Backbone as XML, in Angstrom:
<?xml version="1.0"?>
<chain id="A" units="angstrom">
  <residue number="1" name="UNK">
    <atom name="N" x="139.745" y="-166.655" z="28.333"/>
    <atom name="CA" x="138.648" y="-166.243" z="27.338"/>
    <atom name="C" x="137.648" y="-167.528" z="27.395"/>
  </residue>
  <residue number="2" name="UNK">
    <atom name="N" x="136.375" y="-166.658" z="27.852"/>
    <atom name="CA" x="135.500" y="-167.624" z="27.983"/>
    <atom name="C" x="134.571" y="-167.684" z="26.188"/>
  </residue>
  <residue number="3" name="UNK">
    <atom name="N" x="133.865" y="-168.859" z="25.962"/>
    <atom name="CA" x="133.075" y="-169.062" z="24.831"/>
    <atom name="C" x="132.518" y="-167.822" z="24.273"/>
  </residue>
  <residue number="4" name="UNK">
    <atom name="N" x="131.839" y="-167.011" z="25.121"/>
    <atom name="CA" x="130.808" y="-166.124" z="24.351"/>
    <atom name="C" x="131.746" y="-165.032" z="24.002"/>
  </residue>
  <residue number="5" name="UNK">
    <atom name="N" x="132.906" y="-164.614" z="24.673"/>
    <atom name="CA" x="134.350" y="-164.001" z="24.004"/>
    <atom name="C" x="134.648" y="-164.101" z="22.955"/>
  </residue>
  <residue number="6" name="UNK">
    <atom name="N" x="134.899" y="-165.646" z="22.781"/>
    <atom name="CA" x="135.685" y="-166.490" z="21.645"/>
    <atom name="C" x="134.723" y="-165.767" z="20.333"/>
  </residue>
  <residue number="7" name="UNK">
    <atom name="N" x="133.317" y="-166.192" z="20.489"/>
    <atom name="CA" x="132.364" y="-165.857" z="19.359"/>
    <atom name="C" x="132.616" y="-164.721" z="19.554"/>
  </residue>
  <residue number="8" name="UNK">
    <atom name="N" x="132.386" y="-163.821" z="19.983"/>
    <atom name="CA" x="132.174" y="-162.433" z="19.694"/>
    <atom name="C" x="133.566" y="-161.781" z="19.298"/>
  </residue>
  <residue number="9" name="UNK">
    <atom name="N" x="134.564" y="-162.472" z="19.253"/>
    <atom name="CA" x="136.168" y="-162.020" z="18.308"/>
    <atom name="C" x="136.347" y="-162.218" z="16.875"/>
  </residue>
  <residue number="10" name="UNK">
    <atom name="N" x="135.449" y="-164.176" z="17.054"/>
    <atom name="CA" x="135.193" y="-164.759" z="15.962"/>
    <atom name="C" x="134.035" y="-163.833" z="14.994"/>
  </residue>
  <residue number="11" name="UNK">
    <atom name="N" x="133.512" y="-163.095" z="15.382"/>
    <atom name="CA" x="132.283" y="-162.372" z="14.607"/>
    <atom name="C" x="133.196" y="-161.201" z="14.110"/>
  </residue>
  <residue number="12" name="UNK">
    <atom name="N" x="133.667" y="-160.487" z="15.198"/>
    <atom name="CA" x="134.234" y="-159.426" z="14.761"/>
    <atom name="C" x="135.082" y="-159.383" z="13.779"/>
  </residue>
  <residue number="13" name="UNK">
    <atom name="N" x="136.205" y="-160.426" z="13.693"/>
    <atom name="CA" x="137.137" y="-160.690" z="12.548"/>
    <atom name="C" x="136.476" y="-161.004" z="11.345"/>
  </residue>
  <residue number="14" name="UNK">
    <atom name="N" x="135.021" y="-161.552" z="11.600"/>
    <atom name="CA" x="134.590" y="-162.109" z="9.997"/>
    <atom name="C" x="133.980" y="-160.710" z="9.672"/>
  </residue>
  <residue number="15" name="UNK">
    <atom name="N" x="133.825" y="-159.603" z="10.365"/>
    <atom name="CA" x="133.102" y="-158.740" z="9.674"/>
    <atom name="C" x="134.576" y="-157.355" z="9.075"/>
  </residue>
  <residue number="16" name="UNK">
    <atom name="N" x="135.030" y="-157.589" z="9.988"/>
    <atom name="CA" x="136.362" y="-156.903" z="9.523"/>
    <atom name="C" x="137.139" y="-157.093" z="8.455"/>
  </residue>
  <residue number="17" name="UNK">
    <atom name="N" x="137.230" y="-158.823" z="8.077"/>
    <atom name="CA" x="137.400" y="-159.209" z="7.038"/>
    <atom name="C" x="136.603" y="-159.406" z="5.570"/>
  </residue>
  <residue number="18" name="UNK">
    <atom name="N" x="135.297" y="-159.286" z="5.988"/>
    <atom name="CA" x="134.181" y="-159.450" z="4.930"/>
    <atom name="C" x="134.188" y="-157.541" z="4.662"/>
  </residue>
  <residue number="19" name="UNK">
    <atom name="N" x="134.541" y="-156.477" z="5.125"/>
    <atom name="CA" x="134.518" y="-155.411" z="5.193"/>
    <atom name="C" x="135.970" y="-155.139" z="3.805"/>
  </residue>
  <residue number="20" name="UNK">
    <atom name="N" x="136.859" y="-155.716" z="4.362"/>
    <atom name="CA" x="138.280" y="-155.737" z="3.255"/>
    <atom name="C" x="137.742" y="-156.285" z="1.891"/>
  </residue>
  <residue number="21" name="UNK">
    <atom name="N" x="136.771" y="-157.473" z="1.714"/>
    <atom name="CA" x="136.620" y="-158.030" z="0.479"/>
    <atom name="C" x="135.082" y="-157.521" z="0.039"/>
  </residue>
  <residue number="22" name="UNK">
    <atom name="N" x="134.681" y="-156.251" z="0.462"/>
    <atom name="CA" x="133.051" y="-155.487" z="-0.487"/>
    <atom name="C" x="132.072" y="-156.208" z="0.400"/>
  </residue>
  <residue number="23" name="UNK">
    <atom name="N" x="132.044" y="-156.364" z="1.466"/>
    <atom name="CA" x="130.911" y="-156.932" z="2.487"/>
    <atom name="C" x="129.845" y="-155.698" z="2.129"/>
  </residue>
  <residue number="24" name="UNK">
    <atom name="N" x="128.868" y="-155.560" z="2.150"/>
    <atom name="CA" x="127.870" y="-154.733" z="2.049"/>
    <atom name="C" x="127.355" y="-154.124" z="3.898"/>
  </residue>
  <residue number="25" name="UNK">
    <atom name="N" x="127.589" y="-152.752" z="3.474"/>
    <atom name="CA" x="127.632" y="-152.089" z="5.055"/>
    <atom name="C" x="126.058" y="-152.361" z="5.904"/>
  </residue>
  <residue number="26" name="UNK">
    <atom name="N" x="125.089" y="-153.257" z="5.184"/>
    <atom name="CA" x="123.897" y="-153.939" z="6.189"/>
    <atom name="C" x="124.386" y="-155.180" z="7.091"/>
  </residue>
  <residue number="27" name="UNK">
    <atom name="N" x="125.386" y="-155.857" z="6.342"/>
    <atom name="CA" x="125.964" y="-157.181" z="6.614"/>
    <atom name="C" x="127.186" y="-156.789" z="8.138"/>
  </residue>
  <residue number="28" name="UNK">
    <atom name="N" x="128.148" y="-156.161" z="7.162"/>
    <atom name="CA" x="129.167" y="-155.413" z="8.297"/>
    <atom name="C" x="128.484" y="-155.028" z="9.636"/>
  </residue>
  <residue number="29" name="UNK">
    <atom name="N" x="128.057" y="-153.918" z="9.846"/>
    <atom name="CA" x="127.356" y="-153.451" z="10.638"/>
    <atom name="C" x="126.187" y="-154.465" z="11.637"/>
  </residue>
  <residue number="30" name="UNK">
    <atom name="N" x="125.433" y="-155.334" z="10.838"/>
    <atom name="CA" x="124.653" y="-156.463" z="11.922"/>
    <atom name="C" x="125.835" y="-157.177" z="12.118"/>
  </residue>
  <residue number="31" name="UNK">
    <atom name="N" x="127.063" y="-157.651" z="11.701"/>
    <atom name="CA" x="127.835" y="-158.631" z="12.393"/>
    <atom name="C" x="128.163" y="-158.154" z="13.616"/>
  </residue>
  <residue number="32" name="UNK">
    <atom name="N" x="128.657" y="-156.630" z="13.640"/>
    <atom name="CA" x="129.279" y="-155.983" z="14.822"/>
    <atom name="C" x="128.292" y="-155.711" z="15.868"/>
  </residue>
  <residue number="33" name="UNK">
    <atom name="N" x="127.115" y="-155.536" z="15.168"/>
    <atom name="CA" x="126.028" y="-155.486" z="16.492"/>
    <atom name="C" x="125.899" y="-156.943" z="17.198"/>
  </residue>
  <residue number="34" name="UNK">
    <atom name="N" x="125.502" y="-157.983" z="16.614"/>
    <atom name="CA" x="126.129" y="-159.655" z="16.900"/>
    <atom name="C" x="127.565" y="-159.343" z="17.421"/>
  </residue>
  <residue number="35" name="UNK">
    <atom name="N" x="128.423" y="-159.030" z="17.248"/>
    <atom name="CA" x="129.334" y="-159.153" z="18.182"/>
    <atom name="C" x="129.622" y="-158.394" z="19.583"/>
  </residue>
  <residue number="36" name="UNK">
    <atom name="N" x="128.809" y="-157.388" z="19.297"/>
    <atom name="CA" x="128.834" y="-156.510" z="20.708"/>
    <atom name="C" x="127.784" y="-157.271" z="21.656"/>
  </residue>
  <residue number="37" name="UNK">
    <atom name="N" x="126.649" y="-157.809" z="20.968"/>
    <atom name="CA" x="125.647" y="-158.607" z="21.528"/>
    <atom name="C" x="126.352" y="-159.720" z="22.722"/>
  </residue>
  <residue number="38" name="UNK">
    <atom name="N" x="127.020" y="-160.265" z="21.736"/>
    <atom name="CA" x="127.905" y="-161.573" z="22.488"/>
    <atom name="C" x="128.415" y="-161.127" z="23.589"/>
  </residue>
  <residue number="39" name="UNK">
    <atom name="N" x="129.566" y="-160.021" z="23.260"/>
    <atom name="CA" x="130.287" y="-159.601" z="24.089"/>
    <atom name="C" x="130.005" y="-158.806" z="25.728"/>
  </residue>
  <residue number="40" name="UNK">
    <atom name="N" x="128.637" y="-158.654" z="25.530"/>
    <atom name="CA" x="127.782" y="-157.629" z="26.465"/>
    <atom name="C" x="127.256" y="-159.242" z="27.186"/>
  </residue>
  <residue number="41" name="UNK">
    <atom name="N" x="126.716" y="-159.969" z="26.454"/>
    <atom name="CA" x="126.058" y="-161.201" z="27.489"/>
    <atom name="C" x="127.252" y="-161.907" z="28.398"/>
  </residue>
  <residue number="42" name="UNK">
    <atom name="N" x="128.606" y="-161.707" z="27.679"/>
    <atom name="CA" x="129.533" y="-162.333" z="28.458"/>
    <atom name="C" x="129.941" y="-161.588" z="29.605"/>
  </residue>
  <residue number="43" name="UNK">
    <atom name="N" x="129.702" y="-160.219" z="29.420"/>
    <atom name="CA" x="130.662" y="-159.249" z="30.410"/>
    <atom name="C" x="129.135" y="-159.173" z="32.076"/>
  </residue>
  <residue number="44" name="UNK">
    <atom name="N" x="127.852" y="-159.249" z="31.234"/>
    <atom name="CA" x="126.714" y="-159.296" z="31.934"/>
    <atom name="C" x="127.041" y="-160.542" z="32.630"/>
  </residue>
  <residue number="45" name="UNK">
    <atom name="N" x="127.215" y="-161.750" z="32.188"/>
    <atom name="CA" x="127.170" y="-163.235" z="33.152"/>
    <atom name="C" x="128.385" y="-163.013" z="34.023"/>
  </residue>
  <residue number="46" name="UNK">
    <atom name="N" x="129.884" y="-162.056" z="33.245"/>
    <atom name="CA" x="130.775" y="-161.688" z="34.677"/>
    <atom name="C" x="130.208" y="-160.803" z="35.620"/>
  </residue>
  <residue number="47" name="UNK">
    <atom name="N" x="129.515" y="-160.229" z="35.510"/>
    <atom name="CA" x="128.512" y="-159.089" z="36.112"/>
    <atom name="C" x="130.060" y="-158.150" z="36.290"/>
  </residue>
  <residue number="48" name="UNK">
    <atom name="N" x="130.357" y="-157.272" z="35.283"/>
    <atom name="CA" x="131.001" y="-156.285" z="34.723"/>
    <atom name="C" x="130.061" y="-155.743" z="34.178"/>
  </residue>
  <residue number="49" name="UNK">
    <atom name="N" x="129.196" y="-154.694" z="34.974"/>
    <atom name="CA" x="127.931" y="-153.986" z="34.423"/>
    <atom name="C" x="128.119" y="-152.771" z="33.658"/>
  </residue>
  <residue number="50" name="UNK">
    <atom name="N" x="128.906" y="-152.162" z="33.660"/>
    <atom name="CA" x="129.767" y="-150.829" z="32.675"/>
    <atom name="C" x="130.066" y="-151.152" z="31.600"/>
  </residue>
  <residue number="51" name="UNK">
    <atom name="N" x="130.834" y="-152.126" z="31.454"/>
    <atom name="CA" x="130.689" y="-152.613" z="29.637"/>
    <atom name="C" x="129.896" y="-153.183" z="29.200"/>
  </residue>
  <residue number="52" name="UNK">
    <atom name="N" x="129.086" y="-154.234" z="30.034"/>
    <atom name="CA" x="128.030" y="-154.759" z="29.510"/>
    <atom name="C" x="126.727" y="-153.698" z="28.591"/>
  </residue>
  <residue number="53" name="UNK">
    <atom name="N" x="126.729" y="-152.702" z="29.956"/>
    <atom name="CA" x="125.861" y="-151.606" z="29.328"/>
    <atom name="C" x="126.455" y="-150.912" z="28.036"/>
  </residue>
  <residue number="54" name="UNK">
    <atom name="N" x="127.913" y="-150.847" z="27.970"/>
    <atom name="CA" x="128.477" y="-150.215" z="27.079"/>
    <atom name="C" x="128.406" y="-150.687" z="25.747"/>
  </residue>
  <residue number="55" name="UNK">
    <atom name="N" x="128.367" y="-152.549" z="25.712"/>
    <atom name="CA" x="128.545" y="-153.303" z="24.593"/>
    <atom name="C" x="127.166" y="-152.998" z="24.290"/>
  </residue>
  <residue number="56" name="UNK">
    <atom name="N" x="126.014" y="-153.263" z="24.546"/>
    <atom name="CA" x="124.729" y="-153.130" z="24.702"/>
    <atom name="C" x="123.988" y="-152.032" z="23.944"/>
  </residue>
  <residue number="57" name="UNK">
    <atom name="N" x="124.625" y="-150.733" z="24.468"/>
    <atom name="CA" x="124.320" y="-149.811" z="23.651"/>
    <atom name="C" x="125.108" y="-149.835" z="21.994"/>
  </residue>
  <residue number="58" name="UNK">
    <atom name="N" x="126.231" y="-150.110" z="22.292"/>
    <atom name="CA" x="127.147" y="-149.784" z="21.008"/>
    <atom name="C" x="126.390" y="-151.037" z="20.023"/>
  </residue>
  <residue number="59" name="UNK">
    <atom name="N" x="125.940" y="-152.237" z="20.701"/>
    <atom name="CA" x="125.335" y="-153.192" z="19.259"/>
    <atom name="C" x="123.385" y="-152.246" z="19.136"/>
  </residue>
  <residue number="60" name="UNK">
    <atom name="N" x="123.240" y="-151.745" z="19.780"/>
    <atom name="CA" x="122.273" y="-150.750" z="19.310"/>
    <atom name="C" x="122.338" y="-150.080" z="18.489"/>
  </residue>
  <residue number="61" name="UNK">
    <atom name="N" x="123.456" y="-149.543" z="18.499"/>
    <atom name="CA" x="123.709" y="-148.236" z="17.543"/>
    <atom name="C" x="124.192" y="-149.012" z="16.397"/>
  </residue>
  <residue number="62" name="UNK">
    <atom name="N" x="124.900" y="-150.259" z="16.413"/>
    <atom name="CA" x="125.071" y="-151.053" z="14.965"/>
    <atom name="C" x="124.135" y="-151.450" z="14.574"/>
  </residue>
  <residue number="63" name="UNK">
    <atom name="N" x="123.090" y="-151.983" z="15.043"/>
    <atom name="CA" x="121.735" y="-152.309" z="14.738"/>
    <atom name="C" x="120.769" y="-151.211" z="14.066"/>
  </residue>
  <residue number="64" name="UNK">
    <atom name="N" x="121.013" y="-150.226" z="14.585"/>
    <atom name="CA" x="120.814" y="-149.243" z="13.845"/>
    <atom name="C" x="121.076" y="-148.740" z="12.686"/>
  </residue>
  <residue number="65" name="UNK">
    <atom name="N" x="122.172" y="-148.495" z="12.588"/>
    <atom name="CA" x="123.538" y="-148.431" z="11.469"/>
    <atom name="C" x="123.081" y="-149.200" z="10.115"/>
  </residue>
  <residue number="66" name="UNK">
    <atom name="N" x="123.088" y="-150.455" z="10.405"/>
    <atom name="CA" x="122.509" y="-151.974" z="9.995"/>
    <atom name="C" x="121.709" y="-151.656" z="8.918"/>
  </residue>
  <residue number="67" name="UNK">
    <atom name="N" x="120.536" y="-151.047" z="10.024"/>
    <atom name="CA" x="119.044" y="-150.810" z="9.275"/>
    <atom name="C" x="118.692" y="-149.160" z="8.322"/>
  </residue>
  <residue number="68" name="UNK">
    <atom name="N" x="119.593" y="-148.365" z="8.873"/>
    <atom name="CA" x="119.791" y="-147.561" z="8.025"/>
    <atom name="C" x="120.704" y="-147.796" z="6.823"/>
  </residue>
  <residue number="69" name="UNK">
    <atom name="N" x="121.321" y="-148.657" z="6.500"/>
    <atom name="CA" x="122.172" y="-149.059" z="5.682"/>
    <atom name="C" x="120.958" y="-149.625" z="4.520"/>
  </residue>
  <residue number="70" name="UNK">
    <atom name="N" x="120.260" y="-150.531" z="5.089"/>
    <atom name="CA" x="118.884" y="-151.655" z="4.411"/>
    <atom name="C" x="118.370" y="-150.614" z="3.865"/>
  </residue>
  <residue number="71" name="UNK">
    <atom name="N" x="117.549" y="-150.051" z="4.475"/>
    <atom name="CA" x="116.431" y="-148.939" z="3.737"/>
    <atom name="C" x="117.337" y="-147.925" z="2.965"/>
  </residue>
  <residue number="72" name="UNK">
    <atom name="N" x="118.772" y="-147.099" z="2.733"/>
    <atom name="CA" x="119.291" y="-146.732" z="1.990"/>
    <atom name="C" x="119.082" y="-147.441" z="0.617"/>
  </residue>
  <residue number="73" name="UNK">
    <atom name="N" x="119.586" y="-148.813" z="0.936"/>
    <atom name="CA" x="120.039" y="-149.778" z="-0.412"/>
    <atom name="C" x="118.607" y="-149.597" z="-1.269"/>
  </residue>
  <residue number="74" name="UNK">
    <atom name="N" x="117.840" y="-150.024" z="-0.381"/>
    <atom name="CA" x="115.980" y="-150.136" z="-0.999"/>
    <atom name="C" x="115.774" y="-148.765" z="-1.903"/>
  </residue>
  <residue number="75" name="UNK">
    <atom name="N" x="116.136" y="-147.753" z="-0.896"/>
    <atom name="CA" x="115.622" y="-146.405" z="-1.569"/>
    <atom name="C" x="116.594" y="-146.023" z="-2.955"/>
  </residue>
  <residue number="76" name="UNK">
    <atom name="N" x="117.820" y="-146.554" z="-3.022"/>
    <atom name="CA" x="118.578" y="-146.211" z="-4.209"/>
    <atom name="C" x="118.038" y="-147.267" z="-5.618"/>
  </residue>
  <residue number="77" name="UNK">
    <atom name="N" x="117.607" y="-148.538" z="-4.916"/>
    <atom name="CA" x="117.069" y="-148.780" z="-5.868"/>
    <atom name="C" x="116.142" y="-148.741" z="-6.738"/>
  </residue>
  <residue number="78" name="UNK">
    <atom name="N" x="115.119" y="-148.246" z="-5.849"/>
    <atom name="CA" x="113.858" y="-147.747" z="-6.152"/>
    <atom name="C" x="114.059" y="-146.758" z="-7.861"/>
  </residue>
  <residue number="79" name="UNK">
    <atom name="N" x="115.136" y="-145.821" z="-7.209"/>
    <atom name="CA" x="115.179" y="-144.571" z="-7.631"/>
    <atom name="C" x="115.680" y="-145.001" z="-9.241"/>
  </residue>
  <residue number="80" name="UNK">
    <atom name="N" x="116.287" y="-145.936" z="-9.572"/>
    <atom name="CA" x="116.635" y="-146.742" z="-10.407"/>
    <atom name="C" x="116.304" y="-146.911" z="-11.376"/>
  </residue>
</chain>
């Protein structure tokens, strides 16, 4: 297992542990996006393009979900 993939697994594990202890959604999705980017970089380096493309698309989706969670939390705070 390469260093990039170990880092991706470590970040994903930290996100799952954080979810179990009440990590906000924006942080959870942001950490999963980082994990997908690291995994995508590793698979792109190994020239497994289908997996790299899939992981980078997943990273974009998680980044969008993280941004949505930040905006929703800001709206909720403004309404109170």
